[in-house]
N, C-alpha and C positions, 0 to 999 in steps of 0.2 A: 504494500500500500504506500508506504512513505518512501520518497525518493532519497537518494544518497546526497548528502551535502556535508559541509564542515560546520559543526556546531561551535559557536564561540563559547569559551569558558565563562561560566557565570550567567549565561543567558538562558531564557526559557524559549520554548518553541511551540508555536501555534500552527496547526495544520488546517487548511481549508482546501477542498478539492485536491488533496494530496500535495499541496504546495506548502512548504514550510516558511514561516515568518518568525524571525528571532527578535528578541528584545530583552533588556534587563528586567523589566517589569511589564506584565501584561494585565491590563485592567478591563474587567467586564462590567458594563453598566447595563441599564435597562434594555436597550436594543443596539448597543455598540460595543466594540472591543478596540482598545488602543494599546499600541506597543510604545514603551518609553525607553530611552537611553539617556543617562545623565539627567533624569527627571524632565526630559523634553520629548514630546510625542514625535515618533519617527514614521509611524503608519497607523491608519485607522480604518475600521470597517464600520461605517455608520448605517443606521436604518436596517439592521439585520432582521429578517423575517423568520429565520429558522436557526436558532442558536446551535442546534444539533449538527449543523454543517461545520462548526468550529470546534476543534478538539486540541487540548494541550497534550504535550508529550507525556507518556506514562509517568505517574508519580508527581507531576507538577500541578500547582494550584494557581488560580487567578489571584492577582494582588488586589488589595482593597484601596480604591481611590481615596476614600475618606480618611483612612489611616495614613496614607502617604501624605495627604494634605496636612493633617494634624502634625505629623512629624516634621514636615518642612516649616510649618508655622512655629513649632517649638524651637527648632534650630535657629530660626531668624530671631526669635525673642531672646535666646541665650546670647547670640552675637550682639544684639542691641544692648543687653545688660552689661556685657563685657566691654562695650564701647567700640565695637567694630561695625562692619557693615558688609553686605553682599555686593 
């Protein structure tokens, strides 16, 4: 089923129509899936009508966008407290 490709270390893999898409984080929301590298979106599947067409590699789980946003907000607050900035 899955084609041969070189998986990047630390990346997750999402398959759709047997095509692999890699990203450090893969976030599934209501009807979309987005792949992120360095907290920046690199690909997205919007308006998905059938989520069953999208499968993560065995043993992998989708990331939680709200948790990622909360952690980024926390990091920014710590930097502000310490007197730095992004």
